[in-house]
LOSE-505888 format. One line per field, with one value per atom (N, C-alpha, C): residue in one letter; x, y, z; residue number from 1. Coordinates in Angstrom, 1 decimal, decimal comma, padded with zeros to 4 digits. Layout:
BEGIN
rest = [a/...]
x = [X/...]
y = [Y/...]
z = [Z/...]
nr = [NUM/...]
This chain:
BEGIN
rest = [m/m/m/s/s/s/k/k/k/r/r/r/e/e/e/e/e/e/f/f/f/l/l/l/d/d/d/q/q/q/m/m/m/e/e/e/a/a/a/q/q/q/l/l/l/n/n/n/v/v/v/w/w/w/r/r/r/t/t/t/q/q/q/i/i/i/s/s/s/q/q/q/f/f/f/d/d/d/a/a/a/k/k/k/a/a/a/e/e/e/k/k/k/e/e/e/t/t/t/e/e/e/k/k/k/k/k/k/k/k/k/e/e/e/e/e/e/m/m/m/k/k/k/k/k/k/k/k/k/i/i/i/g/g/g/n/n/n/l/l/l/q/q/q/n/n/n/q/q/q/i/i/i/n/n/n/e/e/e/f/f/f/e/e/e/d/d/d/r/r/r/m/m/m/e/e/e/a/a/a/i/i/i/r/r/r/q/q/q/t/t/t/n/n/n/q/q/q/e/e/e/a/a/a/w/w/w/e/e/e/d/d/d/l/l/l/k/k/k/e/e/e/g/g/g/a/a/a/e/e/e/k/k/k/a/a/a/w/w/w/s/s/s/k/k/k/l/l/l/s/s/s/k/k/k/s/s/s/f/f/f/s/s/s/s/s/s/l/l/l/v/v/v/s/s/s/a/a/a/f/f/f/y/y/y]
x = [000,9/000,0/000,9/000,6/001,4/001,1/002,0/001,7/000,5/000,2/-001,0/-002,3/-002,3/-003,4/-003,5/-002,4/-002,4/-003,0/-002,6/-003,1/-004,6/-005,0/-006,5/-007,3/-006,7/-007,4/-007,6/-006,5/-006,5/-007,6/-007,6/-008,5/-010,0/-010,2/-011,5/-012,0/-011,1/-011,5/-011,9/-011,2/-011,5/-012,8/-013,0/-014,2/-015,4/-015,3/-016,4/-016,7/-015,7/-015,9/-016,7/-016,2/-016,8/-018,3/-018,5/-019,9/-020,8/-020,4/-021,2/-021,5/-020,5/-020,6/-021,5/-021,4/-022,2/-023,7/-024,0/-025,3/-025,9/-025,0/-025,5/-025,7/-024,9/-025,1/-026,4/-026,6/-027,8/-029,1/-029,1/-030,2/-030,3/-029,2/-029,2/-029,8/-029,5/-030,0/-031,5/-032,0/-033,5/-034,2/-033,6/-034,2/-034,1/-033,4/-033,1/-034,2/-034,2/-035,1/-034,9/-035,8/-035,7/-034,5/-034,2/-033,0/-031,7/-031,6/-030,4/-030,3/-031,4/-031,4/-030,9/-031,4/-031,0/-029,5/-029,0/-027,5/-026,7/-027,2/-026,4/-026,5/-027,6/-027,8/-026,8/-026,7/-025,8/-024,4/-023,9/-022,6/-022,4/-023,4/-023,3/-023,2/-024,0/-024,0/-022,7/-022,1/-020,8/-019,7/-019,8/-018,8/-019,0/-020,2/-020,5/-020,0/-020,1/-019,6/-018,1/-017,4/-016,0/-015,6/-016,4/-016,1/-016,3/-017,3/-017,6/-016,4/-015,9/-014,8/-013,5/-013,3/-012,2/-012,3/-013,5/-013,7/-013,4/-013,7/-013,3/-011,8/-011,0/-009,6/-009,1/-009,8/-009,4/-009,6/-010,7/-011,0/-009,9/-009,5/-008,4/-007,1/-006,8/-005,6/-005,8/-006,9/-007,2/-007,0/-007,4/-007,3/-005,9/-005,0/-003,7/-002,8/-001,6/-000,7/000,1/000,8/001,6/002,5/003,2/004,2/003,6/002,5/001,9/001,1/000,7/-000,1/000,6/001,9/002,7/002,4/002,2/001,9/000,5/-000,4/-001,7/-001,8/-000,8/-000,8/-000,7/000,1/000,3/-001,0/-001,7/-003,0/-004,0/-004,0/-005,0/-004,7/-003,4/-003,1/-003,5/-003,4/-003,8/-005,3/-006,0/-007,5/-007,9/-007,2/-007,5/-007,3/-006,3/-006,1/-007,2/-007,7/-008,8/-010,1/-010,3/-011,4/-011,4/-010,3/-010,1/-010,4/-010,0/-010,3/-011,8/-012,4/-013,8/-014,6/-014,1/-014,8/-014,7/-013,5/-013,3/-014,2/-014,3/-015,2/-016,6/-017,1/-018,4/-018,6/-017,7/-017,7/-017,9/-017,1/-017,1/-018,5/-019,1/-020,4/-021,5/-021,3/-022,3/-022,1/-021,0/-020,7/-020,4]
y = [-001,2/000,0/001,2/002,2/003,4/004,3/005,3/006,3/007,1/007,3/008,1/007,3/006,0/005,1/005,0/004,9/004,8/006,1/007,2/008,5/008,6/008,3/008,3/007,4/006,2/005,2/005,6/006,2/006,8/007,9/008,8/009,9/009,4/008,4/007,9/007,2/006,4/005,7/006,7/007,8/008,7/009,5/009,8/010,4/009,6/008,3/007,3/007,4/007,4/007,5/008,8/009,9/011,2/011,2/010,6/010,6/009,9/008,8/008,1/009,0/009,6/010,5/011,7/012,2/013,3/012,9/011,7/011,2/011,1/010,7/010,6/012,0/013,0/014,4/014,9/014,6/015,1/014,5/013,3/012,7/013,3/013,6/014,3/015,7/016,4/017,8/017,8/016,7/016,7/016,7/016,3/016,2/017,5/018,5/019,7/020,8/021,8/023,0/023,5/024,2/024,8/025,6/026,5/027,4/026,6/025,6/024,8/023,9/023,4/022,5/023,3/024,5/025,3/025,6/025,9/026,1/024,9/023,7/022,5/022,1/022,2/021,9/022,8/024,0/024,9/024,4/024,1/023,6/022,3/021,4/020,1/020,4/021,4/021,7/022,3/023,1/023,7/022,6/021,7/020,6/019,7/019,4/018,6/019,3/020,6/021,4/021,2/021,3/021,1/019,7/018,7/017,3/017,2/017,8/017,8/018,4/019,5/020,2/019,3/018,6/017,7/016,5/016,0/014,9/015,3/016,6/017,0/017,0/017,4/017,3/015,9/015,0/013,6/013,1/013,5/013,1/013,6/014,8/015,4/014,6/014,2/013,4/012,0/011,4/010,1/010,3/011,4/011,6/012,0/012,4/012,8/011,6/011,7/010,6/010,6/009,5/009,2/010,4/010,9/011,9/013,3/013,6/014,9/015,0/013,9/014,0/014,6/014,6/015,2/016,7/017,3/018,8/019,0/018,1/018,3/017,9/017,1/016,5/017,6/018,6/019,7/020,4/020,8/021,5/020,6/019,3/018,4/018,2/018,2/018,1/019,3/020,5/021,7/021,7/021,3/021,2/020,1/019,1/018,0/018,5/019,3/019,9/020,8/021,6/022,5/021,7/020,7/019,8/019,1/018,6/018,0/018,9/020,2/021,1/021,5/021,6/021,8/020,7/019,4/018,3/018,3/018,6/018,7/019,8/020,9/022,0/021,5/020,7/020,2/019,2/018,4/017,4/018,2/019,2/019,9/020,7/021,1/021,7/020,8/019,5/018,5/017,9/018,1/017,5/018,5]
z = [000,0/000,0/000,0/-000,9/-001,0/000,2/000,4/001,5/001,2/000,0/-000,3/000,1/-000,3/000,1/001,6/002,3/003,8/004,4/003,8/004,3/004,1/002,9/002,6/003,5/003,7/004,5/005,9/006,5/007,8/008,0/007,0/007,1/006,9/006,0/005,8/007,1/007,7/008,9/010,0/010,2/011,2/010,9/009,6/009,2/009,5/009,3/009,6/011,1/011,9/013,4/013,7/013,1/013,4/012,9/011,7/011,2/012,1/012,7/013,7/014,9/015,4/016,5/016,2/015,0/014,6/014,6/014,1/014,1/015,5/016,4/017,8/018,4/018,0/018,5/017,9/016,6/016,0/016,7/017,1/017,8/019,2/019,8/021,1/021,0/019,9/019,7/019,5/019,0/018,8/020,1/021,2/022,5/023,3/022,8/023,5/023,2/024,0/023,8/022,4/021,9/020,5/020,3/021,3/021,1/021,1/022,1/022,2/021,0/020,5/019,3/018,1/017,9/016,8/016,9/018,0/018,2/017,9/018,4/018,2/016,7/016,1/014,7/013,8/014,2/013,4/013,5/014,7/014,9/014,1/014,1/013,4/011,9/011,4/010,0/009,5/010,4/010,1/010,0/010,9/010,9/009,6/009,3/008,1/006,9/006,8/005,7/005,6/006,7/006,7/006,3/006,7/006,3/004,8/004,2/002,8/002,0/002,5/001,9/002,0/003,1/003,2/002,3/002,2/001,2/-000,2/-000,6/-001,9/-002,0/-001,0/-001,0/-001,2/-000,4/-000,5/-002,0/-002,6/-004,0/-004,9/-004,7/-005,5/-005,3/-004,1/-003,9/-004,6/-004,6/-005,2/-006,8/-007,3/-008,8/-009,3/-008,4/-008,8/-008,9/-009,5/-009,6/-008,3/-008,1/-006,9/-006,5/-007,5/-007,2/-006,9/-007,6/-007,4/-006,1/-005,5/-004,3/-003,1/-003,1/-002,0/-002,0/-003,2/-003,2/-002,6/-002,6/-002,1/-000,6/-000,2/001,2/002,2/002,1/003,1/003,3/002,2/002,4/003,0/002,7/003,3/004,8/005,2/006,6/007,4/006,8/007,4/007,6/006,5/006,6/007,6/007,7/008,7/010,1/010,3/011,7/012,0/011,1/011,4/011,6/010,8/011,0/012,4/012,7/014,0/015,2/015,1/016,1/016,2/015,0/015,0/015,6/015,3/015,9/017,4/017,9/019,4/020,0/019,3/019,8/019,8/018,8/018,8/020,0/020,2/021,3/022,7/022,9/024,1/024,3/023,2/023,2/023,6/023,4/023,7/025,0/025,7/027,0/028,0]
nr = [1/1/1/2/2/2/3/3/3/4/4/4/5/5/5/6/6/6/7/7/7/8/8/8/9/9/9/10/10/10/11/11/11/12/12/12/13/13/13/14/14/14/15/15/15/16/16/16/17/17/17/18/18/18/19/19/19/20/20/20/21/21/21/22/22/22/23/23/23/24/24/24/25/25/25/26/26/26/27/27/27/28/28/28/29/29/29/30/30/30/31/31/31/32/32/32/33/33/33/34/34/34/35/35/35/36/36/36/37/37/37/38/38/38/39/39/39/40/40/40/41/41/41/42/42/42/43/43/43/44/44/44/45/45/45/46/46/46/47/47/47/48/48/48/49/49/49/50/50/50/51/51/51/52/52/52/53/53/53/54/54/54/55/55/55/56/56/56/57/57/57/58/58/58/59/59/59/60/60/60/61/61/61/62/62/62/63/63/63/64/64/64/65/65/65/66/66/66/67/67/67/68/68/68/69/69/69/70/70/70/71/71/71/72/72/72/73/73/73/74/74/74/75/75/75/76/76/76/77/77/77/78/78/78/79/79/79/80/80/80/81/81/81/82/82/82/83/83/83/84/84/84/85/85/85/86/86/86/87/87/87/88/88/88/89/89/89/90/90/90/91/91/91/92/92/92/93/93/93/94/94/94/95/95/95]
């Protein structure tokens, strides 16, 4: 397995974990007061948008050749760091 494939597999595995947790947070938000529910749904929506943007980056990496993916990796790592921080912020908002 190439480093690119390893990178993509690791990112996809973590995204799957986060998607599961986001679904749980979404269900939890449904049980809150209207104001709290709206606030939580907004945070969930923002995170889902970031995930979608990151998935676009992952697709660009998949479409590039082995040598060129290194050029995209740095931007993807920065986006991943931002996404990870956003997820942590969402978790702290729910607990």
